[in-house]
VOPAGU-2260 file (C-alpha; in pm, 1 decimal, decimal comma):
REM VOPAGU-2260
SITE   aa  ch    i         X         Y         Z
SITE  UNK   A    0    5788,4    6974,6   -2937,9
SITE  UNK   A    1    6038,5    6913,8   -2657,8
SITE  UNK   A    2    6289,9    7187,6   -2597,3
SITE  UNK   A    3    6662,4    7106,0   -2592,9
SITE  UNK   A    4    6662,8    7174,1   -2219,8
SITE  UNK   A    5    6375,6    6935,3   -2154,1
SITE  UNK   A    6    6469,7    6643,6   -1933,3
SITE  UNK   A    7    6496,7    6318,5   -2128,5
SITE  UNK   A    8    6358,3    6004,8   -1963,0
SITE  UNK   A    9    6630,1    5768,5   -1842,5
SITE  UNK   A   10    6638,7    5430,6   -2020,3
SITE  UNK   A   11    6473,0    5155,1   -1821,5
SITE  UNK   A   12    6750,9    4914,5   -1720,3
SITE  UNK   A   13    6519,0    4616,8   -1649,6
SITE  UNK   A   14    6361,2    4650,2   -1995,8
SITE  UNK   A   15    6700,5    4623,7   -2158,9
SITE  UNK   A   16    6759,9    4281,8   -2003,9
SITE  UNK   A   17    6398,4    4157,8   -2014,9
SITE  UNK   A   18    6453,1    3875,2   -2265,7
SITE  UNK   A   19    6776,0    3761,8   -2102,3
SITE  UNK   A   20    6616,8    3756,7   -1756,4
SITE  UNK   A   21    6322,3    3562,4   -1895,2
SITE  UNK   A   22    6560,4    3298,4   -2032,0
SITE  UNK   A   23    6743,1    3268,2   -1700,0
SITE  UNK   A   24    6433,8    3257,9   -1477,8
SITE  UNK   A   25    6244,2    2972,1   -1642,3
SITE  UNK   A   26    6309,8    2596,1   -1627,1
SITE  UNK   A   27    6302,9    2389,9   -1945,5
SITE  UNK   A   28    6370,1    2052,4   -2106,8
SITE  UNK   A   29    6702,2    2152,7   -2264,2
SITE  UNK   A   30    6870,1    2302,2   -1958,2
SITE  UNK   A   31    7179,0    2155,6   -1790,3
SITE  UNK   A   32    7136,1    1951,2   -1476,0
SITE  UNK   A   33    7312,1    2224,3   -1277,7
SITE  UNK   A   34    7082,9    2503,9   -1401,5
SITE  UNK   A   35    6901,2    2683,4   -1119,7
SITE  UNK   A   36    6656,7    2937,1   -1271,5
SITE  UNK   A   37    6631,8    3268,0   -1090,4
SITE  UNK   A   38    6537,4    3626,4   -1180,7
SITE  UNK   A   39    6863,4    3738,3   -1015,6
SITE  UNK   A   40    7085,0    3493,3   -1203,8
SITE  UNK   A   41    7201,7    3754,7   -1458,6
SITE  UNK   A   42    7325,8    3987,2   -1185,5
SITE  UNK   A   43    7497,3    3692,5   -1017,0
SITE  UNK   A   44    7676,6    3588,7   -1335,1
SITE  UNK   A   45    7778,9    3946,6   -1404,7
SITE  UNK   A   46    7929,8    3996,8   -1060,9
SITE  UNK   A   47    8104,4    3658,9   -1019,8
SITE  UNK   A   48    8210,9    3520,4   -1358,5
SITE  UNK   A   49    8557,6    3615,8   -1485,6
SITE  UNK   A   50    8583,8    3586,2   -1866,0
SITE  UNK   A   51    8910,2    3599,7   -2059,7
SITE  UNK   A   52    8899,5    3694,4   -2428,0
SITE  UNK   A   53    9223,4    3609,9   -2607,8
SITE  UNK   A   54    9266,4    3809,8   -2926,8
SITE  UNK   A   55    9155,9    4169,4   -2981,9
SITE  UNK   A   56    9131,8    4163,0   -3359,5
SITE  UNK   A   57    8821,8    4190,7   -3574,5
SITE  UNK   A   58    8660,8    3881,4   -3420,2
SITE  UNK   A   59    8789,1    3954,0   -3068,6
SITE  UNK   A   60    8637,7    4302,1   -3061,7
SITE  UNK   A   61    8300,6    4164,1   -3173,8
SITE  UNK   A   62    8325,6    3903,3   -2898,3
SITE  UNK   A   63    8383,9    4168,0   -2632,2
SITE  UNK   A   64    8078,3    4359,2   -2746,1
SITE  UNK   A   65    7853,9    4050,8   -2760,6
SITE  UNK   A   66    7972,1    3916,6   -2424,5
SITE  UNK   A   67    7908,7    4253,8   -2258,7
SITE  UNK   A   68    7559,3    4262,2   -2410,1
SITE  UNK   A   69    7504,0    3909,4   -2273,2
SITE  UNK   A   70    7544,2    4031,1   -1917,2
SITE  UNK   A   71    7911,6    3952,9   -1852,1
SITE  UNK   A   72    8074,3    4239,9   -1664,1
SITE  UNK   A   73    8418,2    4106,0   -1571,8
SITE  UNK   A   74    8580,7    4085,8   -1913,9
SITE  UNK   A   75    8958,0    4067,7   -1955,4
SITE  UNK   A   76    9137,3    4081,5   -2291,1
SITE  UNK   A   77    9490,2    4005,0   -2402,0
SITE  UNK   A   78    9642,2    4014,2   -2749,2
SITE  UNK   A   79    9986,5    3917,9   -2875,3
SITE  UNK   A   80    9971,1    4090,7   -3214,7
SITE  UNK   A   81   10092,9    4426,7   -3341,7
SITE  UNK   A   82    9875,8    4701,6   -3488,9
SITE  UNK   A   83    9844,9    4707,1   -3866,4
SITE  UNK   A   84    9669,9    4982,6   -4060,2
SITE  UNK   A   85    9470,1    4722,9   -4256,9
SITE  UNK   A   86    9303,6    4610,8   -3929,7
SITE  UNK   A   87    9153,4    4946,1   -3842,0
SITE  UNK   A   88    8831,4    4901,8   -4042,2
SITE  UNK   A   89    8711,4    4637,7   -3794,7
SITE  UNK   A   90    8919,5    4672,8   -3477,1
SITE  UNK   A   91    8897,6    4929,0   -3200,4
SITE  UNK   A   92    9102,0    4777,6   -2918,1
SITE  UNK   A   93    9466,5    4680,3   -2894,6
SITE  UNK   A   94    9677,9    4553,8   -2608,3
SITE  UNK   A   95   10000,8    4355,5   -2619,4
SITE  UNK   A   96   10081,0    4153,0   -2309,0
SITE  UNK   A   97   10247,7    3826,1   -2216,0
SITE  UNK   A   98   10112,0    3645,4   -1911,8
SITE  UNK   A   99   10241,0    3375,4   -1679,2
SITE  UNK   A  100   10053,1    3043,6   -1660,4
SITE  UNK   A  101    9912,1    3130,1   -1315,4
SITE  UNK   A  102    9737,7    3434,2   -1464,6
SITE  UNK   A  103    9488,8    3210,3   -1645,9
SITE  UNK   A  104    9377,0    3023,5   -1333,0
SITE  UNK   A  105    9146,2    3307,2   -1219,3
SITE  UNK   A  106    8908,9    3278,0   -1514,6
SITE  UNK   A  107    8594,3    3066,2   -1531,6
SITE  UNK   A  108    8594,2    3051,5   -1912,6
SITE  UNK   A  109    8828,5    3145,2   -2198,0
SITE  UNK   A  110    8697,6    3271,0   -2532,0
SITE  UNK   A  111    8936,4    3270,6   -2829,1
SITE  UNK   A  112    8929,5    3511,8   -3121,9
SITE  UNK   A  113    9270,9    3423,0   -3264,9
SITE  UNK   A  114    9406,5    3393,7   -3618,4
SITE  UNK   A  115    9707,8    3174,5   -3542,8
SITE  UNK   A  116    9736,7    2797,7   -3502,3
SITE  UNK   A  117   10036,3    2840,7   -3272,3
SITE  UNK   A  118    9851,3    3085,0   -3042,4
SITE  UNK   A  119    9543,1    2860,1   -3026,1
SITE  UNK   A  120    9760,9    2560,9   -2947,9
SITE  UNK   A  121    9935,6    2745,0   -2664,9
SITE  UNK   A  122    9616,2    2869,6   -2495,6
SITE  UNK   A  123    9461,8    2523,8   -2540,5
SITE  UNK   A  124    9760,0    2364,7   -2364,2
SITE  UNK   A  125    9734,7    2621,2   -2082,7
SITE  UNK   A  126    9363,3    2552,5   -2023,4
SITE  UNK   A  127    9412,0    2176,2   -2042,5
SITE  UNK   A  128    9708,9    2208,7   -1808,7
SITE  UNK   A  129    9471,5    2287,1   -1520,7
SITE  UNK   A  130    9275,8    1966,7   -1583,9
SITE  UNK   A  131    9323,2    1684,2   -1334,7
SITE  UNK   A  132    9188,5    1329,1   -1330,7
SITE  UNK   A  133    9083,6    1094,0   -1052,5
SITE  UNK   A  134    9218,1     742,3   -1002,5
SITE  UNK   A  135    8978,6     612,2   -1270,5
SITE  UNK   A  136    9094,1     870,9   -1528,0
SITE  UNK   A  137    8771,1    1071,4   -1499,2
SITE  UNK   A  138    8817,5    1450,6   -1517,1
SITE  UNK   A  139    8769,1    1636,4   -1189,3
SITE  UNK   A  140    8493,5    1890,4   -1253,1
SITE  UNK   A  141    8648,7    2162,8   -1037,7
SITE  UNK   A  142    8964,6    2158,7   -1254,7
SITE  UNK   A  143    8784,5    2192,8   -1590,3
SITE  UNK   A  144    8837,5    2528,3   -1761,2
SITE  UNK   A  145    8602,9    2545,9   -2064,9
SITE  UNK   A  146    8688,3    2731,6   -2382,2
SITE  UNK   A  147    8495,9    2862,5   -2681,0
SITE  UNK   A  148    8706,6    2897,6   -2994,9
SITE  UNK   A  149    8602,3    3108,7   -3291,6
SITE  UNK   A  150    8773,7    3172,1   -3622,3
SITE  UNK   A  151    8694,4    3333,5   -3956,8
SITE  UNK   A  152    8845,9    3315,8   -4302,9
SITE  UNK   A  153    8675,7    3538,2   -4557,3
SITE  UNK   A  154    8314,7    3417,5   -4589,2
SITE  UNK   A  155    8382,8    3108,3   -4377,4
SITE  UNK   A  156    8400,7    3062,0   -4001,0
SITE  UNK   A  157    8372,2    2822,5   -3712,1
SITE  UNK   A  158    8270,3    2821,0   -3346,6
SITE  UNK   A  159    8350,3    2529,3   -3123,4
SITE  UNK   A  160    8305,9    2434,8   -2760,6
SITE  UNK   A  161    8603,9    2278,6   -2583,3
SITE  UNK   A  162    8543,5    2116,1   -2245,7
SITE  UNK   A  163    8879,1    1961,7   -2153,6
SITE  UNK   A  164    8847,4    1594,2   -2070,2
SITE  UNK   A  165    8501,1    1567,6   -2228,3
SITE  UNK   A  166    8507,7    1714,1   -2579,8
SITE  UNK   A  167    8802,6    1724,1   -2822,2
SITE  UNK   A  168    9060,4    1989,8   -2742,6
SITE  UNK   A  169    9233,1    2190,1   -3014,2
SITE  UNK   A  170    9517,4    1937,5   -3036,9
SITE  UNK   A  171    9276,7    1643,2   -3083,0
SITE  UNK   A  172    9147,3    1796,3   -3408,5
SITE  UNK   A  173    9448,3    1994,4   -3529,3
SITE  UNK   A  174    9420,2    1805,3   -3858,6
SITE  UNK   A  175    9111,8    2018,5   -3933,7
SITE  UNK   A  176    9343,7    2307,0   -4024,0
SITE  UNK   A  177    9480,1    2268,6   -4377,1
SITE  UNK   A  178    9855,3    2316,3   -4423,1
SITE  UNK   A  179    9968,9    2658,5   -4541,6
SITE  UNK   A  180   10009,6    2684,3   -4917,7
SITE  UNK   A  181   10375,8    2665,8   -5017,4
SITE  UNK   A  182   10522,1    2718,8   -5362,7
SITE  UNK   A  183   10802,6    2496,6   -5499,4
SITE  UNK   A  184   11129,3    2690,7   -5492,7
SITE  UNK   A  185   11204,2    2583,3   -5849,8
SITE  UNK   A  186   10885,4    2757,3   -5965,3
SITE  UNK   A  187   10974,1    3073,4   -5776,8
SITE  UNK   A  188   11329,7    3078,2   -5912,9
SITE  UNK   A  189   11272,8    2970,6   -6273,6
SITE  UNK   A  190   10913,0    2993,7   -6392,9
SITE  UNK   A  191   10700,5    3239,5   -6189,3
SITE  UNK   A  192   10344,7    3262,7   -6320,9
SITE  UNK   A  193   10160,1    3476,6   -6066,9
SITE  UNK   A  194   10211,4    3790,5   -5861,6
SITE  UNK   A  195   10233,7    3572,7   -5549,5
SITE  UNK   A  196   10525,9    3381,6   -5706,8
SITE  UNK   A  197   10714,6    3708,6   -5756,8
SITE  UNK   A  198   10651,2    3818,9   -5400,2
SITE  UNK   A  199   10760,8    3487,7   -5251,1
SITE  UNK   A  200   11073,8    3493,2   -5470,6
SITE  UNK   A  201   11171,2    3829,3   -5319,9
SITE  UNK   A  202   11077,9    3707,3   -4972,1
SITE  UNK   A  203   11230,4    3358,1   -4964,8
SITE  UNK   A  204   11520,1    3381,0   -5211,0
SITE  UNK   A  205   11624,0    3737,2   -5292,3
SITE  UNK   A  206   11623,8    3863,3   -4933,5
SITE  UNK   A  207   11883,6    3607,7   -4818,1
SITE  UNK   A  208   12097,4    3672,1   -5126,4
SITE  UNK   A  209   12114,7    4047,0   -5063,4
SITE  UNK   A  210   12098,6    4039,0   -4680,7
SITE  UNK   A  211   12289,8    3725,7   -4572,4
SITE  UNK   A  212   12249,7    3656,6   -4202,8
SITE  UNK   A  213   11993,3    3934,3   -4152,2
SITE  UNK   A  214   11651,7    3801,3   -4046,2
SITE  UNK   A  215   11347,1    3935,5   -4227,5
SITE  UNK   A  216   11095,0    4115,0   -4006,5
SITE  UNK   A  217   10743,2    4118,7   -4151,7
SITE  UNK   A  218   10644,8    4399,6   -3912,3
SITE  UNK   A  219   10927,0    4626,6   -4030,8
SITE  UNK   A  220   10788,9    4872,7   -4290,3
SITE  UNK   A  221   11130,0    4911,9   -4458,2
SITE  UNK   A  222   11170,4    4536,6   -4494,2
SITE  UNK   A  223   10822,5    4502,9   -4642,9
SITE  UNK   A  224   10884,2    4792,2   -4883,4
SITE  UNK   A  225   11205,4    4623,8   -5003,2
SITE  UNK   A  226   11017,1    4298,3   -5073,7
SITE  UNK   A  227   10752,0    4492,4   -5264,2
SITE  UNK   A  228   11010,3    4672,6   -5479,8
SITE  UNK   A  229   11195,1    4350,5   -5563,3
SITE  UNK   A  230   10866,9    4171,6   -5640,4
SITE  UNK   A  231   10773,3    4452,3   -5882,5
SITE  UNK   A  232   11105,8    4413,6   -6064,7
SITE  UNK   A  233   11054,8    4039,1   -6086,5
SITE  UNK   A  234   10699,9    4081,4   -6216,9
SITE  UNK   A  235   10808,2    4328,5   -6486,8
SITE  UNK   A  236   11084,1    4091,0   -6598,1
SITE  UNK   A  237   10833,0    3809,7   -6660,0
SITE  UNK   A  238   10542,4    4025,7   -6776,7
SITE  UNK   A  239   10327,1    3954,7   -6471,5
SITE  UNK   A  240   10079,3    4210,5   -6337,5
SITE  UNK   A  241    9900,0    4247,4   -6006,3
SITE  UNK   A  242   10183,8    4307,0   -5759,6
SITE  UNK   A  243   10067,2    4564,4   -5504,0
SITE  UNK   A  244   10191,5    4660,5   -5160,4
SITE  UNK   A  245    9877,6    4524,5   -4991,4
SITE  UNK   A  246    9910,7    4194,7   -5178,8
SITE  UNK   A  247   10275,6    4179,4   -5074,0
SITE  UNK   A  248   10171,2    4212,1   -4710,1
SITE  UNK   A  249    9901,4    3950,4   -4757,6
SITE  UNK   A  250   10133,2    3693,2   -4916,7
SITE  UNK   A  251   10424,5    3744,5   -4676,8
SITE  UNK   A  252   10208,4    3748,0   -4362,0
SITE  UNK   A  253    9957,7    3494,0   -4499,1
SITE  UNK   A  254    9677,0    3744,6   -4443,9
SITE  UNK   A  255    9328,4    3640,4   -4552,1
SITE  UNK   A  256    9085,1    3930,7   -4600,4
SITE  UNK   A  257    8845,1    3959,6   -4306,0
SITE  UNK   A  258    8476,4    4031,9   -4361,0
SITE  UNK   A  259    8298,7    4217,0   -4081,9
SITE  UNK   A  260    7966,2    4034,9   -4125,5
SITE  UNK   A  261    8136,1    3694,7   -4093,4
SITE  UNK   A  262    8303,0    3812,3   -3774,5
SITE  UNK   A  263    7963,2    3925,1   -3642,3
SITE  UNK   A  264    7799,6    3587,2   -3713,9
SITE  UNK   A  265    8077,0    3379,4   -3557,8
SITE  UNK   A  266    8107,6    3616,7   -3261,3
SITE  UNK   A  267    7734,0    3583,9   -3190,2
SITE  UNK   A  268    7762,9    3204,0   -3196,1
SITE  UNK   A  269    8066,0    3207,5   -2963,6
SITE  UNK   A  270    7907,7    3451,4   -2716,6
SITE  UNK   A  271    7589,9    3241,8   -2705,0
SITE  UNK   A  272    7785,7    2921,6   -2639,0
SITE  UNK   A  273    7986,7    3093,8   -2365,0
SITE  UNK   A  274    7663,5    3216,8   -2205,4
SITE  UNK   A  275    7511,1    2866,9   -2215,5
SITE  UNK   A  276    7826,7    2709,7   -2072,3
SITE  UNK   A  277    7834,2    2942,6   -1773,3
SITE  UNK   A  278    7460,7    2961,3   -1698,8
SITE  UNK   A  279    7348,4    2611,3   -1800,3
SITE  UNK   A  280    7028,8    2763,1   -1943,7
SITE  UNK   A  281    7044,2    2542,8   -2255,9
SITE  UNK   A  282    7247,2    2267,5   -2418,7
SITE  UNK   A  283    7571,4    2362,1   -2590,2
SITE  UNK   A  284    7668,5    2292,4   -2948,1
SITE  UNK   A  285    7821,6    1947,3   -2969,5
SITE  UNK   A  286    8075,4    2044,6   -3058,1
SITE  UNK   A  287    8195,0    2213,6   -3382,8
SITE  UNK   A  288    7982,7    2463,4   -3575,9
SITE  UNK   A  289    8089,1    2570,5   -3925,1
SITE  UNK   A  290    7952,1    2860,5   -4128,6
SITE  UNK   A  291    7995,1    2907,4   -4504,3
SITE  UNK   A  292    7857,3    3220,2   -4667,7
SITE  UNK   A  293    8054,9    3189,9   -4990,1
SITE  UNK   A  294    7764,2    3053,0   -5193,6
SITE  UNK   A  295    7439,3    3119,2   -5011,7
SITE  UNK   A  296    7438,0    3039,3   -4640,5
SITE  UNK   A  297    7529,5    2701,3   -4497,9
SITE  UNK   A  298    7556,2    2619,1   -4126,7
SITE  UNK   A  299    7648,6    2273,9   -3999,8
SITE  UNK   A  300    7728,0    2120,9   -3659,6
SITE  UNK   A  301    7964,4    1823,7   -3640,9
SITE  UNK   A  302    8030,8    1615,8   -3330,7
SITE  UNK   A  303    8397,1    1522,8   -3324,6
SITE  UNK   A  304    8535,3    1255,7   -3090,4
SITE  UNK   A  305    8801,0    1326,4   -2832,9
SITE  UNK   A  306    9138,3    1154,8   -2863,0
SITE  UNK   A  307    9173,1     970,3   -2531,3
SITE  UNK   A  308    9549,2     946,1   -2582,5
SITE  UNK   A  309    9590,7    1318,6   -2652,1
SITE  UNK   A  310    9914,5    1451,0   -2501,7
SITE  UNK   A  311    9745,2    1779,5   -2408,8
SITE  UNK   A  312    9396,1    1703,9   -2271,1
SITE  UNK   A  313    9455,3    1343,5   -2165,2
SITE  UNK   A  314    9551,7    1230,2   -1812,6
SITE  UNK   A  315    9914,0    1300,1   -1902,2
SITE  UNK   A  316   10215,7    1113,2   -2030,8
SITE  UNK   A  317   10334,4     859,4   -1775,0
SITE  UNK   A  318   10699,9     887,3   -1677,4
SITE  UNK   A  319   10847,6     641,0   -1427,4
SITE  UNK   A  320   11139,8     754,8   -1214,5
SITE  UNK   A  321   11369,2     607,4    -955,9
SITE  UNK   A  322   11339,9     773,6    -617,6
SITE  UNK   A  323   11698,9     892,4    -664,4
SITE  UNK   A  324   11635,9    1062,5   -1003,6
SITE  UNK   A  325   11711,3    1432,8    -980,7
SITE  UNK   A  326   11520,7    1717,9   -1141,0
SITE  UNK   A  327   11808,3    1769,6   -1386,2
SITE  UNK   A  328   11784,6    1405,3   -1493,5
SITE  UNK   A  329   11406,2    1438,8   -1528,9
SITE  UNK   A  330   11446,9    1741,5   -1760,2
SITE  UNK   A  331   11699,6    1543,3   -1966,3
SITE  UNK   A  332   11444,1    1260,1   -1998,7
SITE  UNK   A  333   11190,9    1505,7   -2142,8
SITE  UNK   A  334   11432,4    1590,9   -2424,4
SITE  UNK   A  335   11480,7    1223,9   -2512,2
SITE  UNK   A  336   11121,9    1098,8   -2462,1
SITE  UNK   A  337   10990,6     988,9   -2807,5
SITE  UNK   A  338   10642,9    1138,6   -2750,3
SITE  UNK   A  339   10754,1    1464,3   -2588,9
SITE  UNK   A  340   11091,5    1589,9   -2718,5
SITE  UNK   A  341   11069,3    1897,3   -2496,4
SITE  UNK   A  342   11385,7    2106,7   -2486,8
SITE  UNK   A  343   11470,6    2384,3   -2239,3
SITE  UNK   A  344   11189,6    2270,8   -2010,6
SITE  UNK   A  345   11058,4    2463,7   -1711,7
SITE  UNK   A  346   10881,7    2242,7   -1456,0
SITE  UNK   A  347   10600,9    2327,6   -1212,0
SITE  UNK   A  348   10400,5    2125,8    -960,6
SITE  UNK   A  349   10074,8    2244,7    -802,4
SITE  UNK   A  350   10157,6    2602,8    -896,8
SITE  UNK   A  351   10509,2    2589,3    -748,3
SITE  UNK   A  352   10811,5    2650,3    -968,5
SITE  UNK   A  353   11048,8    2353,8    -946,9
SITE  UNK   A  354   11275,5    2496,1   -1217,2
SITE  UNK   A  355   11230,1    2793,4   -1449,8
SITE  UNK   A  356   11447,7    2855,0   -1756,6
SITE  UNK   A  357   11362,6    3225,2   -1748,3
SITE  UNK   A  358   11353,2    3503,5   -1641,3
SITE  UNK   A  359   11706,9    3502,3   -1505,8
SITE  UNK   A  360   11603,5    3584,7   -1149,8
SITE  UNK   A  361   11371,3    3280,2   -1135,2
SITE  UNK   A  362   11632,2    3060,1   -1298,8
SITE  UNK   A  363   11880,7    3152,7   -1025,4
SITE  UNK   A  364   11621,3    3098,3    -752,5
SITE  UNK   A  365   11521,7    2751,4    -876,4
SITE  UNK   A  366   11863,9    2633,2    -994,7
SITE  UNK   A  367   11947,7    2456,7    -662,3
SITE  UNK   A  368   11649,8    2223,9    -721,8
SITE  UNK   A  369   11823,3    2067,8   -1022,8
SITE  UNK   A  370   12035,2    1848,3    -796,4
SITE  UNK   A  371   11743,9    1749,9    -569,7
SITE  UNK   A  372   11566,6    1415,1    -626,3
SITE  UNK   A  373   11220,4    1449,9    -776,8
SITE  UNK   A  374   11085,0    1221,7    -504,4
SITE  UNK   A  375   11184,6    1481,1    -246,5
SITE  UNK   A  376   11055,1    1777,6    -451,6
SITE  UNK   A  377   10717,9    1603,6    -491,6
SITE  UNK   A  378   10691,8    1551,1    -113,7
SITE  UNK   A  379   10756,6    1175,8    -141,0
SITE  UNK   A  380   10423,2    1110,6    -308,3
SITE  UNK   A  381   10407,5     778,5    -498,2
SITE  UNK   A  382   10272,9     962,1    -801,1
SITE  UNK   A  383   10207,0    1324,2    -894,8
SITE  UNK   A  384   10113,5    1548,4   -1185,4
SITE  UNK   A  385   10366,7    1803,8   -1304,7
SITE  UNK   A  386   10366,4    2046,4   -1596,2
SITE  UNK   A  387   10657,2    2108,6   -1830,4
SITE  UNK   A  388   10683,2    2412,7   -2056,2
SITE  UNK   A  389   10943,6    2420,8   -2331,8
SITE  UNK   A  390   11008,4    2397,6   -2703,1
SITE  UNK   A  391   10843,9    2100,7   -2875,4
SITE  UNK   A  392   10743,6    2009,0   -3228,5
SITE  UNK   A  393   10390,7    2110,4   -3322,2
SITE  UNK   A  394   10252,6    2083,5   -3674,9
SITE  UNK   A  395   10605,2    2062,8   -3817,1
SITE  UNK   A  396   10738,7    2362,9   -3619,4
SITE  UNK   A  397   10930,1    2401,3   -3294,5
SITE  UNK   A  398   10701,9    2612,5   -3075,7
SITE  UNK   A  399   10650,9    2683,6   -2706,4
SITE  UNK   A  400   10440,0    2400,2   -2561,9
SITE  UNK   A  401   10292,6    2301,9   -2228,7
SITE  UNK   A  402   10268,4    1930,6   -2144,1
SITE  UNK   A  403   10105,4    1750,2   -1854,9
SITE  UNK   A  404   10309,7    1463,4   -1711,0
SITE  UNK   A  405   10218,6    1187,8   -1464,7
SITE  UNK   A  406   10522,7    1100,0   -1258,5
SITE  UNK   A  407   10530,0     761,9   -1080,9
SITE  UNK   A  408   10814,9     635,9    -866,3
SITE  UNK   A  409   10934,2     278,9    -907,0
SITE  UNK   A  410   10893,7      52,7    -605,8
SITE  UNK   A  411   10686,5     301,9    -404,6
SITE  UNK   A  412   10353,1     171,9    -280,3
SITE  UNK   A  413   10042,9     393,2    -298,3
SITE  UNK   A  414   10016,6     364,2      78,7
SITE  UNK   A  415   10356,1     537,3     112,0
SITE  UNK   A  416   10176,0     874,2     110,1
SITE  UNK   A  417    9964,9     783,3     413,9
SITE  UNK   A  418   10267,1     642,0     599,0
SITE  UNK   A  419   10479,6     954,3     541,7
SITE  UNK   A  420   10196,0    1186,1     645,2
SITE  UNK   A  421   10118,6    1000,1     964,8
SITE  UNK   A  422   10482,8     974,1    1076,9
């Protein structure tokens, strides 16, 4: 028997990665054209590849673990949510941080573990914002920033691969997400039949009656307790049972119970797809995997088609300008454009801020550009790609959106660029 002081043998590092190294060092029939097998490929990927994981919830934490165990060493994580006690059975990492668009340019791949349509849509628009096309509307490979998106809902989940310009982006298939369940106000006010009806009555009707002009904050414990108390009174009045504080949180925040095993399954699928995307060691899912463990186990892969006219991942909305049109006039056009309707727009070109609505210091620095013609700001190029960030309608809501725009100047020949450069 070994004594406590006996020296324990150190774990053999190569043995830990044996199967992964074997996969990366052998050629095959299913590998990508760019795959170059090598026994040192794992170390190369670990030292060079920057991976961003967006979302540090139950799924996001599983993703971080699986990606680390897949050989990725440069993992970054951001999360926009707040800590809730109900999350602690499956989450171990929290960080709240807002990042500028330029922050995302350093990453080779983005992996999403989000629970919000709005957050997915924003990150999708950021990744697609880096995408550029050639003169024949073919995506330039060096500008493609791939994403792997995972999501779970109880016993159900999905994992999908998004290669901007090649596969559908999030916006192309936003119809896949069913609309949130809403109760008729007449039912809530007159004939409640369930505990959820009582909670929504307190949330949507009673709160405004008692607190006119005071916005409800779902993350404020006192606000949530008030909704719970009012919902209990309503339930007792109509003889309805089942109102609990946890149910109140679930109804108000639209929380769907998370199951750790579902997170583990979807995380494994996402990590594997990310690994295949970066290494090229095998073909990726094409392009939407769904898992259903509600009745038995059902896994299906569906190949959705990209929307070539997508406002987010397409070549960009064409806007024609006169050479005298100023930046202020361009921003006004974005508000009135029938496909865009972007208000309070900030505009960038090739990473340079033409005009920023905020913060105040950047607004003051870029304000003089508002009176400058766009033709001058874009270095007298006959056409150029710019990005506009502002408030636009998305899925029936006004949310922060990023849009790619192709600006062309009327009456300017394509050869104008060569003439101006040579003069």
